[in-house]
C-alpha positions in Angstrom: -4.1 -4.9 -8.2 -4.8 -2.9 -5.0 -6.4 0.5 -5.7 -6.2 2.0 -2.2 -3.2 4.2 -3.2 -4.9 5.6 -6.3 -5.8 9.3 -6.4 -8.2 10.9 -8.8 -7.8 13.9 -11.2 -11.1 15.2 -12.6 -11.4 17.8 -15.2 -11.8 18.7 -18.9 -9.2 17.8 -21.5 -7.7 21.0 -23.0 -5.4 19.3 -25.5 -4.1 15.9 -26.5 -0.5 15.7 -27.7 1.9 12.9 -28.6 4.0 11.8 -25.6 7.6 10.5 -25.5 6.8 7.7 -27.9 4.2 6.8 -30.6 2.3 4.7 -28.0 2.1 7.5 -25.4 0.0 10.7 -25.3 -0.1 13.6 -23.0 -3.5 15.1 -21.9 -3.5 18.6 -20.6 -6.4 18.6 -18.2 -8.0 21.7 -16.6 -8.9 20.7 -13.1 -10.5 23.5 -11.1 -8.2 26.5 -11.8 -5.1 24.5 -12.6 -3.6 22.5 -15.4 -2.4 19.0 -14.9 -0.7 16.8 -17.5 -1.8 13.2 -17.6 0.3 10.6 -19.4 -1.7 7.8 -21.1 0.2 4.9 -22.5 -0.4 1.3 -23.6 -0.8 0.1 -20.1 -3.5 2.7 -19.2 -7.0 1.2 -18.9 -9.4 3.5 -20.8 -12.9 2.5 -19.7 -15.2 1.7 -22.7 -12.1 2.3 -25.0 -13.3 5.8 -25.8 -11.2 8.1 -28.0 -9.9 10.9 -25.7 -10.3 14.3 -27.2 -10.3 18.0 -26.2 -13.5 19.2 -24.4 -14.1 15.8 -22.9 -14.7 15.6 -19.1 -12.7 12.8 -17.6 -11.5 11.3 -14.4 -8.0 9.9 -14.4 -6.7 7.7 -11.6 -2.9 7.4 -10.8 -0.9 5.5 -8.2 0.2 8.0 -5.6 3.0 5.7 -4.5 4.8 6.0 -7.9 7.5 8.7 -8.4 6.5 11.7 -10.4 8.7 14.2 -12.3 9.3 17.5 -10.5 7.9 19.6 -13.4 5.3 22.3 -13.8 2.5 21.8 -14.5 2.4 18.5 -12.5 2.5 15.3 -14.5 1.0 12.0 -13.6 0.9 8.6 -15.3 -2.7 7.4 -15.5 -3.6 3.9 -14.6 -7.3 4.3 -15.4 -9.1 7.0 -17.4 -12.8 7.2 -17.8 -15.1 9.8 -19.5 -17.8 11.5 -17.5 -21.2 12.9 -18.5 -22.6 16.2 -17.2 -23.2 16.0 -13.5 -21.8 12.5 -13.2 -19.4 11.5 -10.4 -17.1 8.5 -10.2 -15.4 6.8 -7.3 -12.9 4.0 -7.2 -12.9 2.1 -3.8 -13.4 -1.2 -2.1 -17.0 -1.9 -1.2 -17.8 -4.3 1.6 -20.6 -6.9 2.0 -23.1 -4.1 2.6 -21.8 -2.2 -0.4 -20.3 0.6 1.7 -17.0 2.1 0.6 -13.9 1.5 2.7 -13.8 5.1 3.9 -17.5 4.9 4.9 -18.5 7.8 2.6 -20.8 6.1 0.2 -23.3 3.2 0.3 -24.6 1.7 -2.9 -28.3 0.7 -3.6 -28.2 -1.4 -6.7 -31.3 -0.7 -8.8 -32.8 -2.5 -11.8 -31.2 0.0 -14.2 -27.7 -0.2 -12.7 -25.4 -1.6 -15.3 -22.8 -3.9 -13.6 -20.0 -5.2 -15.7 -16.3 -6.0 -15.8 -13.5 -3.6 -16.9 -13.4 -5.2 -20.3 -17.1 -4.5 -20.9 -18.5 -8.0 -20.2 -21.6 -8.5 -18.1 -20.9 -9.3 -14.4 -23.2 -12.1 -13.3 -22.4 -12.1 -9.6 -23.1 -9.7 -6.8 -20.5 -6.9 -6.7 -20.0 -6.7 -2.9 -16.6 -7.3 -1.3 -14.8 -6.0 -4.5 -12.9 -3.0 -5.8 -15.5 -1.0 -7.8 -15.5 1.9 -10.2 -18.9 3.5 -9.4 -20.7 6.1 -11.6 -23.5 8.1 -10.0 -25.2 11.5 -10.1 -27.0 12.1 -6.9 -26.6 11.1 -3.3 -28.6 11.4 0.0 -27.3 13.7 2.8 -27.1 10.8 5.2 -23.8 9.4 6.6 -22.7 7.5 4.7 -24.3 9.1 1.6 -26.4 6.7 -0.4 -26.8 6.4 -4.2 -28.3 4.2 -6.8 -25.4 4.1 -9.3 -25.9 4.3 -13.1 -23.0 2.0 -13.8 -20.6 -0.2 -11.8 -17.3 -1.5 -13.2 -16.0 -4.5 -11.1 -12.2 -4.4 -11.1 -11.8 -8.2 -11.1 -8.5 -9.5 -9.8 -6.8 -11.8 -12.3 
C-alpha cells in the first residue's frame, strides 16, 4: 500500500462511541482547538493492538484521496491508529537509502536502543532503508534535514 496520500490527525481522545455497526467505533479527538471524529473499523490497523480509550493521546492516519462526508465536526476513516506517549512524535513516510524522508524533513540515526519491527509486532531483521516507515521519536536536531535517533520504527512491509 502506498502511504504518500495519508494525512495525520494528532490529538487526545475525548470519547469513544459505537459507530454504524458493532465492528465500528467513533473516536471524538480533540486536535488543537477543534474536534475531529475518527472512524475505526475492522480494517483499521491499530499499532500494538492497544485498547483505545478517552484521555489517550493518539495519531490517526487517513487516506486523503478517499471521499469524506460533508458533516461537522469533520469525520475521517482511519487506516492506521497509534497511541503516543508524552512528548512523542510520529511520522509515516518513505525513507531512502540514507534513511532520509521523502520530503527531506527528517533523517534517522538508528541507535542500539531503537526498536525496529513489522506492523504485526515481529522483529525486523533487515535494514529499514528504502521502505515506508512509521517512526516514533522525541527530539530532533535543528539541522536541515532534522536528525533524530528514533525510539521505535515500524516497517510497513508490502505484502
